[in-house]
C-alpha positions as CSV (number, residue, x, y, z in Angstrom):
1,M,46.8,-72.0,77.7
2,S,43.9,-71.1,75.2
3,P,41.3,-73.7,73.8
4,G,43.2,-73.8,70.6
5,S,46.2,-74.8,72.1
6,Q,45.1,-78.4,73.1
7,G,47.3,-81.4,71.9
8,L,50.1,-78.8,70.7
9,P,53.6,-79.4,72.2
10,A,55.2,-76.9,74.2
11,D,58.0,-76.7,72.0
12,F,55.8,-75.3,69.3
13,F,55.0,-72.5,71.3
14,A,58.5,-71.7,72.7
15,S,59.6,-72.0,68.9
16,F,57.1,-69.6,67.5
17,V,57.9,-66.8,70.6
18,E,61.8,-67.3,70.0
19,G,61.2,-66.8,66.1
20,C,58.5,-63.9,66.6
21,S,60.1,-60.7,64.9
22,D,58.2,-58.1,67.3
23,P,60.5,-58.0,71.1
24,V,58.5,-60.2,73.6
25,V,59.1,-59.5,77.0
26,S,57.7,-61.3,80.2
27,V,57.4,-59.8,83.6
28,D,56.7,-60.9,87.0
29,R,54.4,-59.3,89.6
30,K,57.0,-56.8,90.3
31,G,57.6,-55.7,86.6
32,T,60.8,-57.5,86.6
33,I,61.7,-59.2,83.3
34,V,62.0,-62.9,83.2
35,Y,62.1,-63.5,79.7
36,A,63.0,-61.8,76.9
37,N,62.8,-63.6,73.1
38,P,65.9,-62.6,70.3
39,A,63.9,-60.0,69.0
40,T,64.3,-57.7,71.5
41,E,68.3,-57.7,70.6
42,A,67.5,-57.6,66.6
43,V,64.9,-54.4,67.4
44,L,66.1,-52.8,70.4
45,G,69.8,-53.5,70.9
46,Y,69.7,-55.3,73.9
47,D,71.3,-58.7,74.8
48,P,68.1,-60.8,76.0
49,A,70.0,-62.3,78.8
50,A,71.5,-59.0,79.8
51,L,67.4,-57.9,80.5
52,R,66.4,-60.5,82.8
53,G,66.4,-59.6,86.4
54,R,66.0,-55.6,85.1
55,D,62.7,-53.5,85.5
56,L,60.7,-53.0,82.3
57,A,60.1,-49.5,83.4
58,S,64.0,-49.0,83.2
59,L,63.2,-49.4,79.6
60,V,61.0,-46.6,79.1
61,A,62.3,-43.5,77.5
62,S,63.3,-41.3,80.1
63,E,62.1,-37.7,79.0
64,A,61.8,-36.2,82.6
65,A,58.8,-33.5,81.1
66,D,56.8,-36.4,79.1
67,G,54.0,-37.2,81.2
68,R,53.4,-40.2,78.8
69,V,56.6,-41.4,80.2
70,R,55.4,-40.8,84.2
71,S,51.9,-42.6,83.0
72,V,53.8,-45.7,81.5
73,R,56.5,-46.0,84.2
74,E,53.5,-46.3,87.0
75,R,52.3,-48.9,85.0
76,F,54.7,-50.7,84.9
77,A,55.3,-50.3,88.3
78,Q,52.2,-51.4,89.5
79,V,52.0,-55.2,87.2
80,D,48.7,-56.0,88.5
81,G,45.8,-55.7,86.4
82,L,48.1,-55.3,83.7
83,D,46.4,-57.1,81.5
84,D,43.0,-55.2,81.9
85,R,44.4,-52.5,80.5
86,G,43.9,-53.3,76.6
87,S,46.7,-51.9,74.1
88,F,48.9,-48.6,75.1
89,S,52.1,-47.0,73.5
90,V,55.0,-47.2,75.0
91,P,57.9,-45.2,74.4
92,I,61.5,-47.6,74.6
93,R,64.8,-45.9,74.8
94,H,66.6,-48.0,71.6
95,A,70.1,-49.5,73.0
96,D,72.0,-46.6,71.3
97,G,70.1,-43.8,72.9
98,H,66.8,-43.0,70.6
99,T,63.5,-43.4,70.8
100,V,61.2,-46.4,69.5
101,T,57.2,-46.2,70.1
102,F,55.8,-49.4,70.3
103,S,52.1,-50.7,71.0
104,V,51.8,-53.1,73.2
105,R,49.2,-55.3,75.3
106,F,50.0,-57.3,78.0
107,H,48.7,-60.9,78.7
108,E,48.3,-63.2,82.5
109,H,49.6,-66.7,82.7
110,S,51.7,-68.9,84.7
111,T,55.3,-69.4,84.5
112,G,54.6,-73.6,83.5
113,E,52.9,-72.6,80.3
114,G,55.3,-72.6,77.5
115,C,56.5,-69.0,76.5
116,G,56.1,-67.8,79.7
117,G,59.1,-68.3,81.8
118,G,62.3,-68.5,79.7
119,G,65.5,-68.5,81.3
120,S,68.4,-66.3,81.1
121,D,70.1,-67.8,78.3
122,G,66.6,-67.2,76.1
123,D,65.5,-70.8,76.2
124,P,61.6,-70.5,76.7
125,D,61.8,-74.1,77.9
126,A,64.0,-72.9,80.9
127,E,61.8,-72.8,83.9
128,T,62.3,-70.3,86.5
129,D,62.2,-70.6,90.6
130,D,59.1,-67.8,90.5
131,T,55.9,-70.1,90.4
132,D,53.4,-67.3,90.2
133,A,51.9,-66.0,87.4
134,V,53.8,-63.5,84.7
135,Y,52.6,-61.1,82.4
136,T,53.7,-61.3,78.6
137,G,53.6,-58.5,75.9
138,V,54.0,-58.6,72.3
139,F,55.7,-54.9,71.4
140,R,54.5,-53.9,68.2
141,D,55.5,-50.8,65.9
142,G,52.5,-49.5,64.7
143,V,53.8,-47.7,61.4
144,E,55.5,-51.2,60.7
145,E,52.1,-53.4,61.5
146,V,49.8,-51.5,59.1
147,G,52.2,-51.8,56.6
148,G,53.4,-48.2,56.6
149,E,51.5,-46.3,54.2
150,T,48.2,-46.4,55.3
151,L,49.2,-45.3,59.0
152,E,51.0,-42.7,57.7
153,T,48.3,-41.8,55.9
154,F,46.1,-41.3,58.7
155,R,49.0,-39.7,60.8
156,N,49.2,-37.0,58.4
157,L,45.3,-36.5,58.4
158,V,45.4,-36.0,61.7
159,E,48.6,-34.1,62.4
160,H,47.4,-31.6,59.8
161,A,43.6,-31.8,60.9
162,G,42.1,-28.1,61.8
163,H,40.4,-29.7,65.0
164,A,41.7,-30.4,68.0
165,I,42.2,-33.9,68.5
166,Y,43.4,-36.0,71.7
167,V,43.7,-39.4,72.7
168,T,43.6,-40.8,76.0
169,D,43.3,-45.0,77.5
170,V,40.7,-45.5,79.2
171,D,41.4,-43.9,82.6
172,G,41.2,-40.9,80.6
173,T,45.1,-40.4,80.8
174,I,46.2,-38.1,77.8
175,E,48.7,-40.5,75.4
176,Y,48.4,-38.1,71.7
177,V,47.8,-34.6,71.0
178,N,47.8,-33.2,67.6
179,P,49.5,-29.9,66.5
180,A,45.7,-28.2,66.8
181,F,45.2,-29.0,69.9
182,T,48.7,-26.9,70.8
183,D,47.0,-24.1,68.6
184,H,43.3,-24.6,70.3
185,T,44.5,-24.6,73.6
186,G,48.3,-23.5,74.1
187,Y,49.7,-26.4,75.8
188,E,52.8,-28.4,74.1
189,P,52.3,-31.9,73.9
190,E,54.8,-32.9,76.7
191,E,53.0,-30.6,79.2
192,V,49.5,-32.5,78.8
193,L,50.8,-36.3,77.8
194,G,50.1,-38.0,80.9
195,E,47.6,-35.9,82.1
196,T,44.0,-36.4,82.0
197,P,41.6,-33.8,80.2
198,A,41.0,-32.0,84.0
199,I,44.0,-29.8,82.9
200,L,41.3,-28.1,80.5
201,N,38.9,-27.5,82.9
202,S,37.3,-24.1,83.0
203,G,35.2,-25.2,86.2
204,E,32.1,-23.6,84.4
205,M,30.7,-27.3,83.6
206,P,28.5,-28.5,86.4
207,D,29.4,-32.4,87.9
208,E,26.3,-33.4,86.2
209,Y,28.0,-32.8,82.6
210,F,30.9,-35.1,83.5
211,D,28.9,-37.7,84.9
212,S,26.7,-37.8,82.0
213,L,29.9,-38.1,79.5
214,W,31.8,-40.8,81.2
215,S,28.2,-42.8,81.3
216,T,27.8,-42.6,77.9
217,L,31.6,-43.4,77.3
218,L,31.7,-46.4,79.3
219,D,28.6,-47.9,77.8
220,G,30.6,-47.6,74.2
221,E,28.6,-44.7,72.7
222,V,29.4,-41.5,71.2
223,W,29.5,-38.4,73.4
224,E,28.9,-35.1,71.2
225,E,28.2,-31.5,73.5
226,D,29.2,-28.1,73.4
227,I,31.8,-27.5,76.3
228,I,33.8,-24.6,78.1
229,D,37.3,-25.6,78.6
230,R,40.1,-23.2,79.7
231,R,43.3,-22.6,77.6
232,R,46.8,-22.2,79.0
233,D,46.7,-18.7,79.6
234,D,43.7,-18.9,81.4
235,E,41.3,-17.5,78.6
236,P,37.8,-19.6,78.6
237,Y,36.9,-21.1,75.2
238,H,33.6,-22.8,73.7
239,A,33.9,-26.3,72.0
240,H,31.9,-28.3,70.4
241,Q,33.5,-31.8,71.4
242,T,33.1,-35.4,70.1
243,I,34.6,-38.1,72.2
244,A,34.4,-41.9,70.8
245,P,35.2,-44.9,72.5
246,V,38.1,-46.9,70.3
247,L,37.5,-50.9,70.8
248,G,40.3,-53.3,70.4
249,D,40.7,-56.8,69.1
250,D,38.6,-58.2,72.1
251,S,35.5,-55.7,71.1
252,E,36.6,-53.8,74.8
253,V,37.3,-50.3,75.4
254,S,40.7,-49.4,75.0
255,R,41.0,-46.0,74.5
256,F,39.2,-42.9,73.6
257,V,39.8,-40.0,70.8
258,A,38.3,-36.5,71.5
259,I,37.9,-34.1,68.8
260,Q,37.3,-29.9,69.7
261,T,36.4,-27.6,67.4
262,D,36.7,-24.1,68.6
263,V,33.4,-22.3,68.6
264,T,34.1,-19.2,70.9
265,A,33.7,-16.6,67.7
266,R,30.7,-18.3,66.5
267,K,29.1,-18.3,70.2
268,A,30.0,-14.8,70.3
269,A,28.3,-14.3,67.2
270,M,25.6,-15.8,67.9
271,A,25.4,-13.7,71.4
272,Q,25.7,-10.7,69.7
273,L,23.1,-11.5,67.1
274,K,20.3,-12.5,69.8
275,Q,21.8,-9.2,71.7
276,Y,20.8,-7.3,68.5
277,R,17.7,-9.2,68.2
278,D,16.5,-8.1,71.4
279,I,17.4,-4.7,71.1
280,V,15.5,-4.6,67.8
281,E,12.5,-6.4,69.2
282,R,12.4,-4.0,72.1
283,L,12.6,-0.7,69.9
284,D,9.6,0.8,69.4
285,D,10.6,2.0,66.2
286,P,9.5,-0.5,62.9
287,V,12.2,-2.3,61.7
288,L,11.8,-4.4,58.3
289,L,14.0,-6.2,55.8
290,Q,12.6,-6.6,52.2
291,N,13.8,-8.3,49.5
292,R,14.1,-7.0,45.8
293,D,10.3,-7.3,45.3
294,G,9.7,-5.5,48.3
295,E,8.5,-8.4,50.0
296,F,8.9,-8.2,53.5
297,E,11.3,-11.0,55.1
298,L,11.6,-9.6,58.4
299,L,9.7,-7.4,60.6
300,N,9.7,-6.8,64.2
301,E,6.9,-6.2,66.4
302,A,6.7,-2.3,66.3
303,V,5.9,-2.8,62.6
304,S,2.7,-4.8,63.7
305,E,1.9,-2.6,66.1
306,F,1.4,0.1,63.8
307,A,-0.3,-1.8,61.2
308,G,-2.5,-3.3,63.3
309,V,-2.1,-6.6,61.6
310,D,-0.4,-9.8,63.2
311,R,3.2,-10.2,62.3
312,E,3.0,-13.6,60.9
313,A,0.3,-12.2,58.2
314,L,2.9,-9.7,57.2
315,Y,5.5,-11.6,55.6
316,G,5.2,-12.0,51.9
317,T,3.3,-8.8,51.4
318,D,4.4,-5.2,51.4
319,E,3.4,-1.5,52.3
320,F,0.3,-1.6,50.3
321,A,-0.4,-4.3,52.5
322,F,-1.2,-2.1,55.6
323,M,-0.7,1.9,54.5
324,D,-2.9,4.3,52.6
325,A,-2.1,4.1,49.0
326,E,-0.4,7.4,48.4
327,T,2.3,6.6,51.0
328,A,2.7,2.7,50.0
329,A,3.5,4.2,46.9
330,E,5.9,6.6,47.9
331,V,7.7,4.2,50.2
332,D,8.0,1.6,47.3
333,E,9.7,4.6,44.7
334,R,12.0,5.4,47.5
335,R,13.0,1.8,48.0
336,R,13.6,1.4,44.3
337,G,15.7,4.2,44.1
338,V,18.1,2.6,46.9
339,L,17.9,-0.8,44.9
340,D,19.1,1.4,41.9
341,A,21.4,3.6,43.4
342,E,22.7,1.0,45.8
343,E,23.4,4.0,48.3
344,M,21.6,4.7,51.7
345,A,18.3,7.0,51.6
346,E,17.0,9.2,54.3
347,Y,13.1,10.5,54.3
348,E,10.2,11.2,56.0
349,V,6.7,10.0,55.4
350,S,3.4,10.1,57.1
351,P,1.2,7.2,56.7
352,T,-1.9,6.3,58.0
353,F,-2.7,2.5,59.0
354,P,-6.7,1.8,58.4
355,E,-6.5,-1.4,60.3
356,S,-4.9,0.3,63.7
357,D,-7.0,3.8,62.8
358,R,-3.3,5.5,63.8
359,E,-1.6,8.2,62.1
360,A,2.6,8.7,62.6
361,T,5.4,10.3,61.0
362,F,8.4,8.5,60.4
363,S,11.9,9.4,59.8
364,T,13.2,6.6,57.6
365,Q,16.8,5.6,56.9
366,R,16.9,2.8,54.2
367,Y,20.0,0.7,53.0
368,P,20.9,-1.9,50.4
369,Y,21.8,-5.3,52.0
370,Y,23.6,-8.3,50.4
371,D,23.8,-11.9,50.5
372,A,26.4,-13.9,51.3
373,D,27.4,-14.0,47.7
374,G,28.1,-10.2,48.2
375,D,25.2,-9.8,45.6
376,L,22.2,-7.0,46.2
377,A,19.3,-8.8,47.9
378,G,17.1,-6.0,48.8
379,T,16.7,-3.3,51.3
380,F,16.8,-2.9,55.1
381,A,14.5,0.1,56.8
382,I,14.9,1.6,60.2
383,C,11.7,3.6,60.6
384,R,12.0,6.4,63.6
385,N,8.6,7.3,65.1
386,V,9.2,11.5,65.2
387,T,5.6,12.1,65.4
388,D,5.8,14.0,68.9
389,R,9.0,15.9,67.5
390,K,7.2,16.8,64.9
391,E,4.5,18.4,66.9
392,R,7.2,20.4,69.2
393,E,8.7,21.6,66.0
394,R,5.7,22.6,64.7
395,E,4.6,24.5,68.2
396,L,8.3,25.5,68.7
397,E,7.9,27.3,65.2
398,R,4.8,28.9,66.2
399,Y,6.4,30.2,69.3
400,E,9.6,31.0,66.9
401,R,7.3,33.3,64.4
402,A,5.9,35.2,67.6
403,I,9.2,35.7,69.4
404,N,11.1,36.7,66.4
405,G,7.9,38.8,65.0
406,A,7.9,40.5,68.0
407,T,9.4,44.4,68.3
408,D,10.7,43.5,71.5
409,L,14.2,42.4,72.0
410,I,14.0,38.7,73.3
411,A,16.9,36.6,74.6
412,A,17.2,33.8,77.6
413,V,20.1,32.8,79.2
414,D,21.0,29.7,81.5
415,R,21.9,29.6,85.0
416,D,25.7,30.7,84.1
417,G,24.5,33.1,81.9
418,R,25.1,31.7,78.8
419,L,23.0,32.9,75.8
420,L,20.2,30.0,74.6
421,F,19.0,31.7,72.4
422,A,18.3,36.0,71.0
423,N,15.6,37.0,68.6
424,P,16.4,38.7,65.4
425,Q,15.7,42.1,67.2
426,Y,17.7,41.7,70.2
427,R,20.5,40.3,68.0
428,E,20.1,43.7,65.9
429,Y,20.7,45.7,68.9
430,H,23.2,44.4,69.8
431,G,25.1,44.0,66.6
432,L,25.2,40.2,66.8
433,G,24.4,39.3,63.5
434,D,23.7,35.6,62.7
435,R,26.6,34.2,64.8
436,D,25.9,31.6,67.2
437,V,24.8,33.3,70.6
438,T,25.3,30.2,72.6
439,E,29.0,31.2,72.4
440,L,28.4,34.3,74.2
441,T,27.4,35.0,77.7
442,L,25.6,38.1,79.3
443,A,29.0,39.7,80.0
444,D,30.2,39.7,76.2
445,V,26.8,41.5,75.3
446,V,25.8,44.0,78.1
447,P,27.9,47.3,78.1
448,E,30.3,47.1,81.0
449,D,28.8,49.9,82.9
450,G,25.0,48.5,83.3
451,Y,26.5,44.8,83.6
452,E,26.4,44.8,87.1
453,D,22.7,45.8,87.3
454,V,21.7,43.5,84.8
455,E,23.4,40.7,86.8
456,R,21.5,41.9,89.9
457,Q,18.2,41.2,88.4
458,V,18.8,38.3,86.8
459,E,19.7,36.5,90.2
460,R,16.7,37.4,91.3
461,A,14.6,36.0,88.6
462,L,17.2,32.5,89.1
463,R,15.5,32.3,93.0
464,G,12.2,32.6,91.1
465,E,10.8,36.0,91.1
466,S,9.5,37.8,88.4
467,V,11.1,41.0,87.7
468,E,10.1,44.3,86.0
469,Y,12.1,47.6,85.6
470,R,12.6,50.6,83.7
471,T,16.4,51.4,82.5
472,T,18.5,53.0,80.0
473,R,21.4,52.0,78.0
474,T,23.7,54.0,75.5
475,H,23.8,52.1,72.0
476,P,27.0,53.0,69.8
477,T,24.8,54.4,67.0
478,R,21.0,55.4,68.6
479,G,22.6,57.0,71.6
480,T,20.7,57.1,75.1
481,R,17.9,54.5,74.8
482,T,15.1,53.5,77.2
483,F,13.5,50.0,77.9
484,D,11.1,48.3,80.3
485,V,12.5,45.0,81.0
486,R,10.8,42.0,82.3
487,Y,12.7,38.9,83.4
488,Y,10.9,35.3,84.1
489,P,12.3,32.4,85.0
490,L,12.7,29.8,82.6
491,D,11.1,26.4,83.9
492,S,13.3,23.5,84.4
493,P,12.4,20.1,82.8
494,D,12.4,18.5,86.1
495,D,10.7,21.0,88.2
496,G,13.6,21.9,90.0
497,E,15.3,25.4,90.2
498,P,14.8,27.4,87.3
499,A,17.0,26.4,84.1
500,G,17.6,30.0,83.3
501,V,16.4,33.3,82.8
502,V,14.0,34.9,79.7
503,G,14.3,38.7,79.3
504,V,11.9,40.8,77.2
505,L,13.1,44.8,76.9
506,R,10.7,46.8,75.4
507,D,12.0,50.1,73.8
508,V,9.7,52.9,75.3
509,T,12.3,55.9,74.1
510,D,10.5,56.9,71.5
511,S,6.7,57.1,73.7
512,E,9.0,58.3,76.3
513,N,10.7,61.0,74.6
514,R,6.9,62.2,73.3
515,A,5.5,62.3,76.6
516,R,8.5,64.5,77.4
517,Q,8.4,66.6,74.6
518,L,4.7,67.2,75.2
519,R,4.9,68.1,78.9
520,V,7.9,70.8,77.7
521,V,5.9,72.3,74.8
522,D,2.9,72.4,77.2
523,R,5.0,74.1,79.9
524,V,6.8,76.3,77.4
525,L,3.8,77.2,75.5
526,Q,1.3,78.1,78.4
527,H,3.8,80.1,80.0
528,N,4.9,82.1,76.7
529,L,1.3,82.5,75.7
530,R,0.3,83.5,79.3
531,N,2.6,86.3,79.6
532,A,2.5,87.3,75.7
533,L,-0.9,87.5,75.7
534,T,-1.1,89.0,79.2
535,V,1.2,91.8,77.7
536,V,-0.7,92.4,74.5
537,R,-4.0,92.6,76.4
538,G,-2.7,96.0,78.6
539,R,-1.4,97.1,75.4
540,A,-4.6,96.6,73.4
541,E,-6.6,98.0,76.4
542,Q,-4.1,101.3,76.8
543,I,-4.7,101.5,72.3
544,A,-8.3,101.2,73.3
545,A,-8.4,104.0,76.1
546,G,-5.8,106.1,73.8
547,A,-3.7,106.5,76.8
548,A,-0.5,105.2,75.0
549,D,1.2,105.6,71.7
550,S,-0.5,103.1,69.4
551,A,2.2,102.9,67.2
552,D,5.0,101.8,69.9
553,A,2.4,99.6,71.7
554,A,1.5,98.0,68.1
555,E,5.2,97.1,67.5
556,Y,5.2,95.8,71.0
557,I,2.5,93.5,70.1
558,V,3.9,92.4,66.9
559,S,7.6,91.5,68.8
560,R,6.1,89.3,71.1
561,A,3.8,87.5,68.7
562,D,7.1,86.9,66.5
563,G,8.3,85.4,69.5
564,L,5.3,83.0,69.8
565,L,5.7,82.0,66.7
566,Q,9.6,81.8,66.8
567,T,8.8,79.3,69.8
568,S,5.7,77.2,68.5
569,E,8.0,76.5,65.4
570,K,10.8,75.1,67.6
571,A,7.8,73.1,69.1
572,H,6.9,71.6,66.2
573,H,10.3,70.6,65.4
574,I,11.3,68.9,68.1
575,T,7.9,66.7,67.6
576,E,9.3,65.9,64.2
577,I,12.3,65.1,65.8
578,L,10.7,62.9,68.0
579,S,8.0,60.9,65.5
580,D,10.8,59.9,63.4
581,A,12.4,56.5,63.5
582,P,15.7,57.0,65.1
583,E,17.8,56.2,62.0
584,T,21.3,57.7,61.1
585,E,23.1,58.3,57.8
586,P,26.0,59.3,56.6
587,V,26.4,63.4,56.9
588,D,29.5,65.4,55.6
589,V,29.4,67.5,59.2
590,G,32.1,70.0,57.4
591,R,29.8,71.0,54.4
592,V,26.9,71.4,56.9
593,A,28.8,73.4,59.3
594,R,30.0,75.9,56.5
595,Q,26.7,76.4,55.4
596,V,25.0,77.2,58.6
597,V,27.8,79.7,58.9
598,A,27.2,81.4,55.8
599,A,23.4,81.6,56.3
600,R,23.8,83.0,59.5
601,A,26.6,85.7,59.0
602,E,24.1,86.9,56.2
603,E,21.4,86.9,58.3
604,F,23.2,88.6,61.4
605,P,25.8,91.4,59.5
606,R,26.8,93.0,62.8
607,A,27.8,89.5,64.2
608,T,31.4,87.6,63.0
609,V,30.4,84.1,62.4
610,E,33.3,82.2,61.3
611,A,33.8,78.6,60.2
612,S,36.9,76.4,60.6
613,V,36.1,73.3,59.1
614,P,37.8,70.3,56.7
615,D,37.4,69.7,52.9
616,D,34.3,68.1,52.0
617,G,33.7,64.3,52.6
618,V,36.9,64.3,55.1
619,A,34.3,64.5,58.1
620,T,31.6,62.3,57.6
621,A,29.2,61.3,60.9
622,S,26.8,58.8,61.6
623,A,23.8,61.1,62.3
624,T,20.5,61.9,61.8
625,T,19.3,64.5,58.9
626,W,18.6,67.1,61.8
627,L,22.1,68.0,62.5
628,S,22.4,70.8,60.6
629,R,19.3,72.4,62.8
630,A,20.8,71.4,65.6
631,I,24.2,73.5,64.7
632,D,21.9,76.3,63.7
633,E,20.1,76.3,66.9
634,L,23.5,76.8,68.8
635,V,24.8,79.5,66.1
636,R,21.6,81.2,66.0
637,N,20.9,80.8,70.3
638,A,24.8,82.7,70.5
639,V,23.9,85.6,68.4
640,E,20.7,86.3,69.7
641,H,21.3,86.0,73.6
642,H,24.5,88.1,73.7
643,D,24.7,91.0,76.2
644,R,27.3,92.5,73.6
645,D,26.3,94.8,69.6
646,R,29.2,92.7,68.1
647,P,29.4,89.2,68.9
648,T,31.8,86.4,67.7
649,V,30.9,83.0,66.7
650,T,33.1,79.9,65.6
651,V,31.9,76.7,64.6
652,S,35.0,74.3,64.1
653,V,35.0,70.6,63.4
654,E,37.7,67.9,64.2
655,V,38.0,64.5,62.7
656,H,39.0,61.7,65.4
657,P,39.3,57.8,64.5
658,D,35.9,57.1,65.8
659,A,34.3,60.5,65.8
660,V,33.5,63.4,64.5
661,E,33.8,66.7,67.1
662,V,31.7,69.9,66.2
663,R,32.6,73.2,68.5
664,V,30.8,76.0,68.7
665,E,32.2,78.9,70.8
666,D,31.1,82.3,71.6
667,D,32.2,85.3,73.5
668,G,28.4,85.7,75.4
669,P,27.8,86.1,78.8
670,G,27.4,81.8,78.9
671,L,24.6,79.1,79.3
672,T,22.6,79.1,82.6
673,G,22.9,76.3,84.5
674,M,19.2,75.5,83.9
675,N,20.3,75.3,80.1
676,R,23.6,73.6,80.3
677,D,21.2,70.8,82.1
678,V,19.1,70.9,79.0
679,L,21.8,70.5,76.5
680,V,23.5,67.7,77.9
681,D,21.2,65.7,79.3
682,G,17.3,67.4,79.4
683,T,16.8,66.7,83.1
684,A,15.6,70.4,83.2
685,V,12.1,69.7,82.1
686,D,10.6,71.4,85.0
687,A,12.5,74.5,84.6
688,L,12.0,75.2,81.2
689,Y,10.1,77.9,80.3
690,H,11.2,80.0,77.7
691,G,11.6,79.6,73.5
692,S,15.8,79.7,73.8
693,G,15.7,76.5,76.2
694,L,13.4,75.0,74.0
695,G,15.8,75.4,71.6
696,L,18.8,73.8,73.6
697,W,16.1,71.0,73.9
698,L,15.9,70.8,70.3
699,V,19.6,70.2,70.2
700,Y,19.8,67.3,73.1
701,W,16.9,65.5,71.0
702,V,19.0,65.7,67.8
703,V,22.0,64.8,69.5
704,Q,20.1,61.7,71.4
705,Q,18.7,60.2,68.1
706,S,22.3,60.5,66.4
707,G,23.9,58.3,69.2
708,G,25.9,61.1,70.1
709,S,26.7,63.2,73.0
710,A,27.0,67.1,74.0
711,A,29.3,69.0,76.7
712,V,29.2,72.6,77.8
713,A,32.7,74.0,79.0
714,A,33.1,78.0,79.6
715,A,35.7,79.6,77.5
716,E,38.4,82.1,77.8
717,P,38.2,84.7,78.7
718,R,34.4,84.4,78.0
719,G,31.9,83.0,76.7
720,T,31.0,79.3,76.0
721,V,32.0,76.4,74.1
722,V,29.4,73.6,72.9
723,T,31.1,70.4,71.8
724,L,28.7,68.1,69.9
725,T,30.7,64.5,69.6
726,F,29.2,62.2,66.9
727,P,29.9,58.6,65.7
728,R,32.3,58.6,62.7
729,A,30.3,56.9,59.8
730,D,32.0,53.7,58.2
731,D,34.1,54.1,55.1
């Protein structure tokens, strides 16, 4: 009995309990109902007398999945200490089947005390046989208790809160969760009611964290910290959690209310921001943020290092504080341009820094940046240090000028034979134009008949050798060219095996041809001059001695002199051909042949010289201007070295899709083997002694300079057919 009850009659308390509008139920230590007041029937629909002898736990709503039900039943099944648990919510099943939730708090007292031991008929004065203590609880509907509107307001606030809220009793058993809790964790209320917050444990928080938490709460203080919990789908999440103790009427902790704010996205953003900040700070390139007035609001350490000024001292200043005035003015102008256009600008500057005595070149990208309201706040610049790259570019440019200005053909390939670069001379010779050579391989560029040899020499260079050799190649328009070739290994950046091969091809055709020409002319002139002068000397001695007919001797001397002059003229023509650059142009072969035939027919009236050629303009070849001299030499040679009085020579011209063909056919004795070799490939140099052979050699060089070819065949029934083939000129 409380102190305030002294002097009051027992029936006062009995009448109070009997008249209470809230259900009042007493249970013994086994959880068996020993008393129920009349309000039990009015509120729950149960006859108080019928309730006596039943377990109080049997009145708890029976939703099996509800963890809170299990928790309440366990409390009622273990009555000892029930009065120490403070107020807690109890879902009671109404007699008609629906559930009514009450807030209840139990008090321990003896059966001899008033309302503690009412009989089965509901009379609180009736005594029971059990003299042990009983526990009496008043079941109050919380909504009605507060008057409805106030509690509903708070309930709506909690139910619609965006933060996850849950309530536990003092043992940590969850009694309530709001909808946001389900949204954040994925757990439905029936899955967590009756459980403890351990259901959210991610395993990532140390035991010390929870020890400190409980120590704080049990001291009646609020706990507020970040925690890592785990959702129903096992995904961890970060939450900022506040847990506050709720005090009962006796100022004792009756339950705890926890509020969680999901900060996973914020944590991720902060981690990303830290990562970006670390990256920016580690950059060797300056990064800076300036407001609309150009004042620095953010700088990384690289700015300070280049400037030679402490970073903190640069805040609130601008470019003029640490770089030369001219460059600073240019940067300021660029910055203003970005603000005006609100577009990114890219530019290069090369400032000097007086404090650090450094110079550098920066490739800068400057962007507009905006504040949280979307207003233009300033500019953000990333300055990439390209000083070394610029120096390499200048060095590369010097090399490129040297390579591109060289007369040699220069190219490089990688280990797979793919072209890395080619200078203009190489491109022009191989007809590559401006195309991307890196799309090509050696097999695409080198003619098939010479590829095997080139591949073999490149393989030698890839083994680290320096290769030098001489070769000949046939060009579609320039004919056969002679090259001195050098292959060098291309060093690898990691000092391993060569990364490729650099090839240098020097065209020595002209110098080689001139050397051959000089050897031939020297040999021919020596032979002809020696023989002719020997005869002339003998005839002159005869004339001087009066031993010969002076008229015949003089005529012979004139004849030999004419032969020498003709030989000299041919040598001169060959010299001119070899002195000219091997340039070709469109030549109307039909017209040239017709003109040559007409001239030689007039010169040699006893010979039959005829032409079979197409109309003018039909047979246009790509050849040198010496083409007429070559045709003339063949016609003249056929007439002058004929073994009959009336020789016949026919010149015909035929047009093919890619070539123009000139045929000179005679009915003479035919060419000797030496002369055939001289005409076809110019190889019989050592055997060339006389003027006629020199003339055929002239024809050979005209054909070569024109990019053509020559062939010799026997005619039927006698004679020779010489065929010259020239590339057809483009229309």
